[in-house]
LUMBAZA-141443 format. One record per atom (N, C-alpha, C, O): residue in one letter; atom name; z, y, x. Coordinates in nm, 2 decimals, always signed. Atoms other than C-alpha are relative to their C-alpha. Layout:
# LUMBAZA-141443
code,site,up,north,east
a,CA,Z,Y,X
...
***
This chain:
# LUMBAZA-141443
code,site,up,north,east
x,N,-0.01,-0.12,+0.08
x,CA,+0.01,+0.00,+0.02
x,C,-0.01,+0.12,+0.09
x,O,+0.05,+0.14,+0.19
x,N,+0.00,-0.12,-0.11
x,CA,-0.09,+0.34,+0.15
x,C,+0.08,+0.10,-0.06
x,O,+0.10,+0.11,-0.18
x,N,-0.08,-0.11,+0.04
x,CA,+0.14,+0.64,+0.15
x,C,-0.09,+0.11,-0.05
x,O,-0.20,+0.14,-0.02
x,N,+0.08,-0.14,+0.06
x,CA,+0.05,+0.95,-0.05
x,C,+0.02,+0.12,+0.12
x,O,+0.11,+0.12,+0.20
x,N,+0.02,-0.11,-0.10
x,CA,-0.05,+1.26,+0.17
x,C,+0.11,+0.08,-0.06
x,O,+0.15,+0.06,-0.18
x,N,-0.10,-0.11,+0.04
x,CA,+0.20,+1.55,+0.16
x,C,-0.07,+0.09,-0.11
x,O,+0.01,+0.15,-0.19
x,N,+0.05,-0.07,+0.11
x,CA,-0.04,+1.73,-0.06
x,C,+0.00,-0.04,-0.13
x,O,+0.03,+0.03,-0.23
x,N,+0.00,+0.06,+0.13
x,CA,-0.07,+1.47,-0.33
x,C,+0.17,+0.00,-0.05
x,O,+0.20,+0.01,-0.17
x,N,-0.15,-0.01,+0.05
x,CA,+0.33,+1.47,-0.32
x,C,+0.04,+0.11,-0.05
x,O,+0.11,+0.12,-0.15
x,N,-0.04,-0.17,+0.06
x,CA,+0.35,+1.86,-0.37
x,C,-0.08,-0.02,-0.15
x,O,+0.00,-0.02,-0.24
x,N,+0.06,+0.01,+0.10
x,CA,+0.10,+1.81,-0.65
x,C,+0.06,-0.08,-0.11
x,O,+0.07,-0.04,-0.23
x,N,-0.10,+0.10,+0.11
x,CA,+0.31,+1.53,-0.82
x,C,+0.12,+0.07,-0.04
x,O,+0.16,+0.08,-0.16
x,N,-0.11,-0.08,+0.06
x,CA,+0.60,+1.74,-0.82
x,C,-0.03,+0.12,-0.08
x,O,+0.03,+0.14,-0.18
x,N,+0.02,-0.10,+0.11
x,CA,+0.44,+2.04,-0.96
x,C,-0.03,-0.05,-0.14
x,O,+0.01,+0.01,-0.24
x,N,+0.03,+0.07,+0.12
x,CA,+0.32,+1.82,-1.22
x,C,+0.12,-0.04,-0.08
x,O,+0.14,-0.02,-0.20
x,N,-0.14,+0.05,+0.06
x,CA,+0.66,+1.69,-1.29
x,C,+0.08,+0.13,-0.08
x,O,+0.14,+0.13,-0.18
x,N,-0.07,-0.12,+0.01
x,CA,+0.79,+2.06,-1.29
x,C,-0.07,+0.07,-0.11
x,O,-0.01,+0.17,-0.17
x,N,+0.10,-0.10,+0.08
x,CA,+0.51,+2.21,-1.52
x,C,-0.01,-0.04,-0.15
x,O,-0.02,-0.16,-0.18
x,N,+0.05,+0.00,+0.13
x,CA,+0.45,+2.27,-1.89
x,C,-0.12,+0.04,-0.02
x,O,-0.16,+0.02,-0.14
x,N,+0.12,-0.07,-0.01
x,CA,+0.12,+2.44,-1.82
x,C,-0.06,-0.06,+0.12
x,O,+0.01,-0.06,+0.22
x,N,+0.10,+0.03,-0.11
x,CA,-0.15,+2.29,-1.59
x,C,-0.14,+0.06,-0.03
x,O,-0.21,+0.01,-0.12
x,N,+0.13,-0.04,+0.06
x,CA,-0.48,+2.51,-1.60
x,C,-0.07,+0.06,+0.13
x,O,-0.01,+0.08,+0.23
x,N,+0.07,-0.07,-0.11
x,CA,-0.74,+2.67,-1.39
x,C,-0.08,+0.11,-0.03
x,O,-0.12,+0.11,-0.14
x,N,+0.06,-0.12,+0.06
x,CA,-0.90,+3.00,-1.41
x,C,-0.02,+0.10,+0.12
x,O,+0.02,+0.07,+0.24
x,N,+0.01,-0.08,-0.11
x,CA,-1.00,+3.30,-1.22
x,C,+0.11,+0.13,+0.01
x,O,+0.15,+0.17,-0.10
x,N,-0.11,-0.09,-0.02
x,CA,-0.74,+3.56,-1.11
x,C,-0.08,+0.15,-0.01
x,O,-0.16,+0.20,+0.07
x,N,+0.08,-0.11,+0.02
x,CA,-0.85,+3.87,-1.26
x,C,+0.06,+0.14,+0.05
x,O,-0.01,+0.24,+0.08
x,N,-0.05,-0.12,-0.07
x,CA,-0.59,+4.13,-1.13
x,C,+0.16,-0.04,+0.05
x,O,+0.22,-0.12,-0.01
x,N,-0.13,+0.02,-0.07
x,CA,-0.26,+4.12,-0.90
x,C,+0.09,+0.12,-0.07
x,O,+0.03,+0.21,-0.13
x,N,-0.10,-0.13,+0.05
x,CA,+0.05,+4.36,-1.01
x,C,-0.02,+0.03,-0.13
x,O,+0.03,+0.13,-0.17
x,N,+0.02,-0.06,+0.13
x,CA,-0.06,+4.36,-1.36
x,C,+0.05,-0.12,-0.10
x,O,+0.06,-0.23,-0.06
x,N,-0.03,+0.08,+0.11
x,CA,+0.05,+4.21,-1.70
x,C,-0.05,+0.03,-0.12
x,O,-0.08,+0.14,-0.15
x,N,+0.07,-0.05,+0.14
x,CA,-0.08,+4.20,-2.04
x,C,+0.11,-0.06,-0.11
x,O,+0.07,-0.12,-0.20
x,N,-0.09,+0.05,+0.06
x,CA,+0.25,+4.10,-2.19
x,C,+0.10,+0.13,-0.08
x,O,+0.17,+0.20,-0.01
x,N,-0.08,-0.12,+0.07
x,CA,+0.41,+4.36,-2.45
x,C,+0.15,+0.00,+0.03
x,O,+0.22,-0.10,+0.01
x,N,-0.13,+0.01,-0.02
x,CA,+0.74,+4.46,-2.36
x,C,+0.07,-0.05,+0.15
x,O,+0.19,-0.07,+0.18
x,N,-0.04,+0.06,-0.11
x,CA,+0.72,+4.33,-2.01
x,C,-0.07,+0.11,+0.11
x,O,-0.19,+0.13,+0.11
x,N,+0.05,-0.10,-0.11
x,CA,+0.70,+4.59,-1.71
x,C,-0.08,-0.09,+0.12
x,O,-0.02,-0.18,+0.18
x,N,+0.07,+0.08,-0.11
x,CA,+0.43,+4.48,-1.46
x,C,+0.08,-0.01,+0.13
x,O,+0.15,+0.08,+0.16
x,N,-0.08,+0.00,-0.13
x,CA,+0.57,+4.36,-1.12
x,C,-0.10,-0.04,+0.11
x,O,-0.21,-0.09,+0.08
x,N,+0.10,+0.06,-0.10
x,CA,+0.41,+4.30,-0.79
x,C,-0.05,-0.15,+0.01
x,O,-0.16,-0.18,+0.06
x,N,+0.01,+0.12,+0.00
x,CA,+0.45,+3.94,-0.83
x,C,-0.08,-0.08,-0.11
x,O,-0.11,-0.20,-0.10
x,N,+0.07,+0.04,+0.13
x,CA,+0.26,+3.91,-1.17
x,C,-0.16,+0.00,+0.03
x,O,-0.21,+0.07,+0.12
x,N,+0.17,+0.00,+0.00
x,CA,-0.13,+3.83,-1.20
x,C,-0.05,-0.04,-0.13
x,O,+0.00,-0.12,-0.20
x,N,+0.06,+0.04,+0.15
x,CA,-0.34,+3.81,-1.51
x,C,-0.13,-0.10,+0.07
x,O,-0.19,-0.08,+0.18
x,N,+0.08,+0.12,-0.03
x,CA,-0.55,+3.50,-1.49
x,C,-0.09,-0.03,-0.15
x,O,-0.03,-0.05,-0.26
x,N,+0.11,+0.05,+0.10
x,CA,-0.87,+3.41,-1.71
x,C,-0.01,-0.14,+0.01
x,O,-0.05,-0.20,+0.11
x,N,+0.01,+0.14,+0.01
x,CA,-0.84,+3.06,-1.83
x,C,-0.11,-0.04,-0.02
x,O,-0.18,+0.00,-0.11
x,N,+0.14,+0.05,+0.02
x,CA,-1.14,+2.84,-1.76
x,C,+0.02,-0.15,-0.03
x,O,-0.07,-0.20,-0.08
x,N,-0.01,+0.13,+0.04
x,CA,-0.99,+2.49,-1.81
x,C,+0.16,-0.02,-0.01
x,O,+0.23,+0.04,+0.07
x,N,-0.13,+0.04,+0.03
x,CA,-0.66,+2.35,-1.93
x,C,+0.01,-0.17,+0.00
x,O,-0.06,-0.25,-0.07
x,N,-0.04,+0.13,+0.00
x,CA,-0.51,+2.01,-1.85
x,C,+0.13,-0.02,-0.07
x,O,+0.15,-0.13,-0.12
x,N,-0.14,+0.04,+0.07
x,CA,-0.16,+2.05,-1.99
x,C,+0.04,+0.13,-0.05
x,O,+0.05,+0.23,+0.03
x,N,-0.07,-0.13,+0.07
x,CA,-0.02,+2.31,-2.24
x,C,+0.05,-0.04,-0.14
x,O,+0.00,-0.13,-0.20
x,N,-0.05,+0.04,+0.14
x,CA,+0.18,+2.30,-2.56
x,C,-0.09,+0.04,-0.10
x,O,-0.15,+0.14,-0.11
x,N,+0.11,-0.01,+0.09
x,CA,-0.03,+2.22,-2.84
x,C,-0.02,+0.10,-0.10
x,O,-0.13,+0.15,-0.15
x,N,-0.02,-0.13,+0.10
x,CA,+0.12,+2.48,-3.07
x,C,-0.06,+0.13,+0.04
x,O,-0.08,+0.22,-0.05
x,N,+0.07,-0.14,-0.05
x,CA,-0.05,+2.75,-2.86
x,C,-0.15,+0.01,-0.01
x,O,-0.22,+0.10,+0.03
x,N,+0.15,-0.01,+0.01
x,CA,-0.39,+2.65,-2.94
x,C,-0.10,-0.03,+0.12
x,O,-0.06,-0.11,+0.21
x,N,+0.09,+0.02,-0.12
x,CA,-0.71,+2.66,-2.71
x,C,+0.03,+0.12,+0.08
x,O,+0.00,+0.23,+0.03
x,N,-0.01,-0.12,-0.08
x,CA,-0.61,+2.88,-2.41
x,C,-0.14,+0.03,+0.08
x,O,-0.16,+0.14,+0.14
x,N,+0.13,-0.03,-0.07
x,CA,-0.97,+2.86,-2.27
x,C,-0.06,+0.14,-0.05
x,O,-0.07,+0.17,-0.17
x,N,+0.05,-0.12,+0.03
x,CA,-1.11,+3.20,-2.25
x,C,+0.10,+0.12,-0.01
x,O,+0.06,+0.23,-0.02
x,N,-0.09,-0.09,+0.01
x,CA,-0.78,+3.38,-2.28
x,C,+0.05,+0.04,+0.12
x,O,+0.04,-0.03,+0.22
x,N,-0.07,-0.06,-0.13
x,CA,-0.60,+3.60,-2.02
x,C,+0.13,+0.00,-0.03
x,O,+0.19,+0.05,-0.13
x,N,-0.16,+0.01,+0.01
x,CA,-0.24,+3.50,-1.95
x,C,+0.05,+0.07,+0.12
x,O,-0.03,+0.11,+0.21
x,N,-0.08,-0.05,-0.12
x,CA,+0.00,+3.65,-1.71
x,C,+0.09,-0.11,+0.07
x,O,+0.16,-0.19,+0.00
x,N,-0.07,+0.09,-0.08
x,CA,+0.14,+3.45,-1.43
x,C,+0.10,+0.07,+0.10
x,O,+0.07,+0.15,+0.18
x,N,-0.10,-0.04,-0.09
x,CA,+0.48,+3.51,-1.25
x,C,-0.01,-0.07,+0.13
x,O,+0.03,-0.18,+0.12
x,N,+0.03,+0.06,-0.12
x,CA,+0.39,+3.42,-0.90
x,C,+0.14,-0.01,+0.08
x,O,+0.23,+0.07,+0.08
x,N,-0.12,+0.01,-0.10
x,CA,+0.63,+3.28,-0.64
x,C,-0.02,+0.11,+0.10
x,O,+0.08,+0.18,+0.14
x,N,+0.02,-0.07,-0.12
x,CA,+0.44,+3.47,-0.36
x,C,-0.15,+0.05,-0.05
x,O,-0.22,-0.01,-0.12
x,N,+0.14,-0.05,+0.01
x,CA,+0.11,+3.68,-0.36
x,C,-0.08,-0.03,+0.14
x,O,-0.20,-0.01,+0.15
x,N,+0.06,+0.04,-0.15
x,CA,+0.03,+3.57,+0.01
x,C,-0.12,-0.09,-0.03
x,O,-0.11,-0.19,-0.10
x,N,+0.14,+0.09,+0.02
x,CA,-0.33,+3.44,+0.03
x,C,-0.07,+0.02,-0.12
x,O,-0.18,-0.04,-0.13
x,N,+0.05,+0.00,+0.11
x,CA,-0.39,+3.54,-0.31
x,C,-0.08,+0.13,-0.03
x,O,-0.02,+0.24,-0.01
x,N,+0.07,-0.13,+0.01
x,CA,-0.66,+3.79,-0.41
x,C,-0.07,+0.02,-0.15
x,O,-0.13,-0.08,-0.20
x,N,+0.08,-0.01,+0.12
x,CA,-0.81,+3.91,-0.73
x,C,-0.16,-0.05,+0.00
x,O,-0.24,+0.00,+0.08
x,N,+0.13,+0.04,+0.01
x,CA,-1.13,+3.74,-0.82
x,C,-0.01,-0.16,+0.05
x,O,-0.11,-0.23,+0.01
x,N,-0.03,+0.15,-0.02
x,CA,-1.01,+3.38,-0.68
x,C,+0.01,-0.09,-0.11
x,O,+0.07,-0.05,-0.21
x,N,-0.01,+0.11,+0.08
x,CA,-1.04,+3.06,-0.87
x,C,+0.14,-0.07,+0.06
x,O,+0.16,-0.10,+0.18
x,N,-0.11,+0.08,-0.01
x,CA,-0.71,+2.88,-0.89
x,C,+0.04,-0.11,-0.10
x,O,+0.02,-0.10,-0.22
x,N,-0.09,+0.08,+0.09
x,CA,-0.52,+2.59,-1.03
x,C,+0.14,+0.00,+0.01
x,O,+0.21,-0.02,+0.11
x,N,-0.13,-0.06,+0.03
x,CA,-0.20,+2.67,-1.16
x,C,+0.08,-0.08,-0.07
x,O,+0.05,-0.13,-0.18
x,N,-0.10,+0.09,+0.08
x,CA,+0.10,+2.47,-1.25
x,C,+0.12,+0.09,-0.03
x,O,+0.17,+0.14,+0.07
x,N,-0.12,-0.08,+0.04
x,CA,+0.37,+2.65,-1.45
x,C,+0.07,-0.04,-0.09
x,O,+0.04,-0.15,-0.14
x,N,-0.10,+0.02,+0.09
x,CA,+0.66,+2.66,-1.68
x,C,-0.01,+0.11,-0.09
x,O,-0.05,+0.22,-0.06
x,N,+0.00,-0.10,+0.10
x,CA,+0.68,+2.84,-2.00
x,C,+0.10,+0.11,+0.03
x,O,+0.20,+0.09,+0.09
x,N,-0.08,-0.14,-0.03
x,CA,+0.82,+3.22,-1.99
x,C,-0.02,+0.08,-0.13
x,O,+0.08,+0.11,-0.19
x,N,+0.00,-0.10,+0.10
x,CA,+0.70,+3.45,-2.26
x,C,-0.12,-0.03,-0.09
x,O,-0.24,-0.06,-0.05
x,N,+0.10,+0.03,+0.10
x,CA,+0.53,+3.39,-2.60
x,C,-0.01,+0.13,-0.08
x,O,+0.09,+0.20,-0.10
x,N,+0.03,-0.11,+0.08
x,CA,+0.39,+3.65,-2.80
x,C,-0.14,+0.01,-0.03
x,O,-0.22,-0.08,-0.04
x,N,+0.16,-0.01,+0.00
x,CA,+0.04,+3.82,-2.85
x,C,-0.05,-0.05,+0.11
x,O,-0.16,-0.12,+0.09
x,N,+0.05,+0.06,-0.10
x,CA,-0.03,+3.71,-2.52
x,C,+0.12,-0.10,+0.07
x,O,+0.23,-0.10,+0.04
x,N,-0.09,+0.09,-0.03
x,CA,+0.13,+3.43,-2.32
x,C,+0.04,+0.04,+0.16
x,O,-0.05,+0.08,+0.23
x,N,-0.03,-0.02,-0.13
x,CA,+0.33,+3.46,-1.98
x,C,+0.07,-0.14,+0.04
x,O,+0.14,-0.21,-0.03
x,N,-0.04,+0.12,-0.06
x,CA,+0.41,+3.16,-1.75
x,C,+0.06,+0.04,+0.15
x,O,+0.02,+0.14,+0.21
x,N,-0.06,+0.00,-0.13
x,CA,+0.61,+3.11,-1.43
x,C,-0.04,-0.09,+0.10
x,O,-0.02,-0.21,+0.08
x,N,+0.07,+0.11,-0.07
x,CA,+0.42,+2.95,-1.15
x,C,+0.11,-0.10,+0.08
x,O,+0.21,-0.06,+0.14
x,N,-0.09,+0.12,-0.07
x,CA,+0.59,+2.62,-1.00
x,C,-0.07,-0.05,+0.12
x,O,-0.02,-0.10,+0.21
x,N,+0.10,+0.03,-0.12
x,CA,+0.27,+2.56,-0.76
x,C,-0.15,+0.05,-0.03
x,O,-0.19,+0.06,-0.15
x,N,+0.13,-0.06,+0.02
x,CA,-0.07,+2.70,-0.72
x,C,-0.10,-0.05,+0.13
x,O,-0.05,-0.06,+0.24
x,N,+0.10,+0.04,-0.08
x,CA,-0.39,+2.57,-0.54
x,C,-0.11,+0.09,-0.01
x,O,-0.15,+0.11,-0.13
x,N,+0.10,-0.08,+0.00
x,CA,-0.65,+2.81,-0.42
x,C,-0.13,-0.07,+0.04
x,O,-0.23,+0.00,+0.05
***
């Protein structure tokens, strides 16, 4: 039996911690589209292009812009495509999630 690579172990942990797994294009850093939430330098808006995991009651998230509260913005730029693993945070007119892992 072969051992898992460090990268696959990391992704397995992220999947275990996440209630959202999706990919999309980062549209802005330091921005938020959440009502009543002041933008923070660790926030990013992301245009969702594909959803692997999300609460069903939120409906189809493809094509929607959501706010992600990042652990760090190091190496992340507006316009990049990313796979995001996240936990629930803010529900309202728009959705906000907290990153547990990101693959650029």
